[in-house]
C-alpha positions as CSV (number, residue, x, y, z in Angstrom):
1,M,11.5,12.4,-16.3
2,N,8.5,10.0,-15.8
3,R,7.1,9.3,-12.4
4,L,8.8,5.9,-12.0
5,T,12.2,7.3,-12.9
6,A,11.7,10.2,-10.5
7,L,10.6,7.9,-7.7
8,L,13.7,5.7,-8.2
9,A,16.0,8.7,-8.3
10,F,14.5,10.1,-5.1
11,G,14.9,6.7,-3.4
12,A,18.5,6.4,-4.5
13,L,19.2,9.9,-3.2
14,I,17.8,9.4,0.3
15,S,18.7,5.8,0.7
16,P,22.4,4.9,-0.3
17,P,21.8,1.1,-0.3
18,A,18.8,1.4,-2.7
19,R,20.7,-0.1,-5.6
20,A,21.8,-3.1,-3.6
21,I,18.3,-3.6,-2.3
22,A,16.8,-3.3,-5.7
23,A,19.2,-5.9,-7.0
24,A,18.4,-8.4,-4.3
25,P,15.8,-11.1,-4.9
26,E,12.3,-10.2,-3.9
27,K,11.1,-11.7,-0.6
28,P,7.7,-11.7,1.0
29,L,7.1,-8.6,3.2
30,P,7.4,-9.5,6.9
31,A,4.4,-9.0,9.1
32,V,4.5,-5.7,11.0
33,R,5.7,-6.3,14.5
34,Y,3.9,-4.0,16.9
35,V,3.8,-4.0,20.6
36,P,0.7,-2.0,21.7
37,P,1.1,0.4,24.6
38,T,-1.0,-0.1,27.8
39,L,-3.9,2.2,28.2
40,D,-5.5,3.3,31.5
41,P,-8.4,0.9,32.1
42,A,-11.0,3.6,32.1
43,K,-9.7,5.1,28.9
44,A,-9.3,1.7,27.3
45,A,-12.9,0.8,28.0
46,L,-14.2,4.0,26.4
47,A,-11.8,3.7,23.4
48,R,-12.9,0.1,22.8
49,S,-16.5,1.2,22.9
50,V,-15.7,3.9,20.3
51,A,-13.9,1.3,18.1
52,A,-16.8,-1.2,18.4
53,R,-19.2,1.5,17.2
54,L,-17.0,2.5,14.3
55,V,-16.3,-1.1,13.2
56,P,-19.3,-3.2,14.3
57,A,-19.2,-6.9,13.6
58,G,-19.7,-7.6,9.9
59,S,-19.0,-4.0,8.7
60,T,-15.7,-4.9,7.0
61,A,-17.3,-7.6,4.9
62,Q,-20.2,-5.3,4.1
63,S,-17.9,-2.5,2.9
64,L,-15.8,-4.9,0.8
65,Q,-19.0,-6.3,-0.8
66,A,-20.2,-2.8,-1.7
67,P,-20.5,-2.1,-5.4
68,F,-17.4,-0.7,-7.1
69,N,-15.2,-1.4,-4.0
70,M,-11.8,-0.4,-5.2
71,E,-9.8,-3.0,-3.2
72,V,-11.9,-5.8,-4.6
73,M,-11.8,-4.3,-8.1
74,N,-8.0,-4.2,-7.9
75,L,-7.9,-7.9,-6.8
76,V,-10.1,-8.9,-9.7
77,H,-8.1,-6.8,-12.2
78,S,-4.8,-8.4,-11.0
79,Y,-6.3,-11.9,-11.2
80,L,-7.6,-11.3,-14.8
81,M,-4.3,-9.7,-16.0
82,M,-2.2,-12.6,-14.8
83,P,-2.1,-14.4,-18.2
84,V,-0.8,-11.2,-19.8
85,E,1.8,-10.5,-17.1
86,R,3.0,-14.1,-17.0
87,F,3.2,-14.3,-20.8
88,A,5.3,-11.2,-21.0
89,A,7.6,-12.4,-18.2
90,E,8.1,-15.8,-19.7
91,H,9.2,-14.2,-23.0
92,G,11.3,-11.5,-21.6
93,A,9.0,-8.8,-23.0
94,E,8.4,-5.4,-21.4
95,L,4.8,-4.3,-21.2
96,P,4.2,-0.6,-22.0
97,E,3.3,1.9,-19.2
98,E,-0.4,2.5,-19.7
99,G,-3.5,3.7,-17.9
100,K,-2.6,7.2,-16.8
101,N,-4.8,9.0,-19.3
102,G,-6.9,6.1,-20.6
103,P,-7.4,2.4,-20.5
104,P,-4.5,-0.1,-20.8
105,V,-5.1,-0.7,-24.5
106,V,-2.2,-3.0,-25.1
107,R,-2.9,-5.2,-22.1
108,L,-6.6,-5.4,-22.9
109,R,-5.9,-6.5,-26.4
110,L,-3.3,-9.1,-25.3
111,L,-5.9,-10.3,-22.8
112,E,-8.5,-10.7,-25.6
113,I,-5.9,-12.8,-27.6
114,L,-4.6,-14.9,-24.8
115,D,-7.9,-15.4,-23.0
116,P,-10.9,-15.2,-25.3
117,A,-13.1,-16.4,-22.4
118,N,-12.1,-13.4,-20.3
119,Q,-15.5,-11.8,-20.0
120,E,-17.1,-15.1,-18.8
121,R,-14.1,-15.7,-16.5
122,M,-14.6,-12.2,-15.0
123,R,-18.4,-12.8,-14.5
124,M,-17.6,-16.1,-12.7
125,S,-14.6,-14.8,-10.8
126,S,-15.6,-11.4,-9.5
127,P,-18.2,-12.6,-6.9
128,I,-15.9,-15.3,-5.6
129,I,-13.0,-12.9,-5.2
130,Q,-15.3,-10.3,-3.6
131,K,-16.8,-12.9,-1.1
132,M,-13.5,-14.5,-0.2
133,A,-11.7,-11.1,0.2
134,A,-14.5,-9.9,2.4
135,D,-14.4,-13.0,4.6
136,A,-10.6,-12.8,4.9
137,A,-10.7,-9.2,5.9
138,A,-13.6,-9.8,8.3
139,S,-11.5,-12.4,10.1
140,K,-9.2,-9.6,11.3
141,E,-11.9,-7.3,12.5
142,P,-11.2,-7.9,16.2
143,Q,-7.5,-6.9,15.7
144,L,-8.7,-3.8,13.7
145,R,-11.0,-2.7,16.5
146,E,-8.3,-3.2,19.2
147,A,-5.8,-1.2,17.1
148,L,-8.4,1.6,16.6
149,A,-9.1,1.6,20.3
150,I,-5.4,2.0,21.2
151,A,-4.9,4.7,18.5
152,Y,-7.9,6.7,19.8
153,G,-7.0,6.1,23.4
154,Q,-3.5,7.5,22.9
155,R,-4.7,10.6,21.2
156,L,-8.0,11.5,23.0
157,S,-8.7,12.4,26.6
158,V,-11.2,10.5,28.7
159,S,-13.7,13.4,28.3
160,E,-13.2,13.5,24.5
161,L,-13.6,9.7,24.2
162,R,-16.8,9.9,26.3
163,A,-18.2,12.6,24.0
164,V,-17.3,10.7,20.8
165,D,-18.8,7.5,22.3
166,H,-22.0,9.4,23.2
167,F,-22.3,10.8,19.7
168,L,-21.8,7.4,18.1
169,S,-24.6,6.1,20.2
170,T,-27.1,8.6,18.8
171,P,-29.0,7.9,15.5
172,E,-26.8,10.4,13.7
173,G,-23.7,8.8,15.1
174,I,-24.9,5.3,14.2
175,A,-25.5,6.5,10.6
176,F,-22.0,8.1,10.6
177,A,-20.3,4.9,11.8
178,R,-22.3,2.7,9.4
179,T,-21.3,4.7,6.4
180,S,-17.7,5.7,7.3
181,A,-16.1,2.5,6.0
182,M,-18.0,2.7,2.8
183,I,-17.1,6.3,2.4
184,E,-13.4,5.3,2.5
185,N,-14.1,3.1,-0.5
186,D,-16.1,5.7,-2.3
187,L,-14.9,6.2,-5.9
188,G,-14.6,9.9,-5.4
189,V,-12.7,9.6,-2.2
190,F,-10.4,6.9,-3.8
191,A,-9.8,9.2,-6.8
192,A,-8.9,12.1,-4.5
193,R,-6.5,10.0,-2.6
194,Q,-4.9,8.9,-5.9
195,L,-4.5,12.5,-6.9
196,M,-2.8,13.3,-3.6
197,A,-0.4,10.4,-4.1
198,L,0.4,11.4,-7.6
199,A,0.9,15.0,-6.5
200,V,3.6,13.8,-4.1
201,I,5.2,11.7,-6.8
202,D,5.1,14.7,-9.2
203,A,6.9,16.7,-6.6
204,I,9.8,14.2,-6.3
205,P,12.0,15.9,-9.0
206,A,11.7,19.2,-7.1
207,M,12.4,17.4,-3.8
208,T,15.4,15.7,-5.4
209,Q,16.8,19.0,-6.7
210,R,16.3,20.7,-3.4
211,L,17.9,17.9,-1.4
212,T,20.9,17.9,-3.9
213,E,21.3,21.6,-3.2
214,V,21.0,21.3,0.6
215,T,23.5,18.4,0.8
216,A,25.9,19.7,-1.8
217,S,28.6,20.4,0.8
218,L,28.6,16.8,2.0
219,P,30.8,14.1,0.5
220,K,29.2,12.3,-2.4
221,I,27.5,8.9,-1.8
222,K,30.0,6.2,-2.7
223,D,29.6,3.9,-5.6
224,T,31.5,0.5,-5.8
225,A,34.3,2.2,-7.7
226,D,34.8,4.6,-4.7
227,L,35.3,1.8,-2.1
228,S,38.6,0.7,-0.8
229,D,39.4,-3.0,-1.0
230,G,38.6,-3.3,2.7
231,E,35.3,-1.5,2.3
232,R,34.4,-3.6,-0.7
233,K,35.0,-6.8,1.1
234,E,33.0,-5.6,4.1
235,V,30.1,-4.6,1.9
236,A,30.2,-7.9,0.1
237,T,30.1,-9.7,3.4
238,L,27.1,-7.6,4.6
239,L,25.3,-8.2,1.3
240,K,26.3,-11.9,1.3
241,V,27.6,-11.7,-2.2
242,D,31.0,-12.5,-3.7
243,V,33.3,-9.6,-3.7
244,S,33.8,-10.0,-7.5
245,Q,30.2,-8.9,-7.9
246,L,31.1,-5.5,-6.6
247,S,33.4,-4.7,-9.6
248,K,35.3,-1.5,-9.7
């Protein structure tokens, strides 16, 4: 079982409507709606000071303009691969799964054929994407600082916040804050986070088996063939599809 199959199987197991959701047309993800809690004024002031030291003005843009920034590299890669992905989609072709143990050979060769000017396009595009991505992210710095302030304010006491704020005001603390965002984008850290994510995905078959064992005494999740006529009509109404689409 490959990772994608395992992931889909796990999703179907823990989420009964997964098949219906997967079949629905894709829609843009809604913005996260979040109502921040109110902090004690004294704690809020300290927490905002900590956040301001951790994310000083301009630090987001600086981190995104750092060499080998993974977020920017992914944006550049996605932009450059668009001709290949679009060509495959227009012709109903399925691109092979690549890149786990080496470079995406088929995609790169297709890119050479479809876009012979790819290298020059990359040279011209990368700095533009890097700069515009940095500017876009930097525009949300105030919201990030406020979110950090609330998060720290909820979890640390006034005395702890005061100690952290004092540390961040020292030369060592200033150096720590200055490099913390860049460290998050460090190639080694990024690779380690990928390994963690892949380890979780690799554990999905075992999770699926364990959940199957634990829930074996429960009634099986219904498929369309298991629904009564009334249930089928209600499900069709909820999904806003014709009942004929939920064939027995």
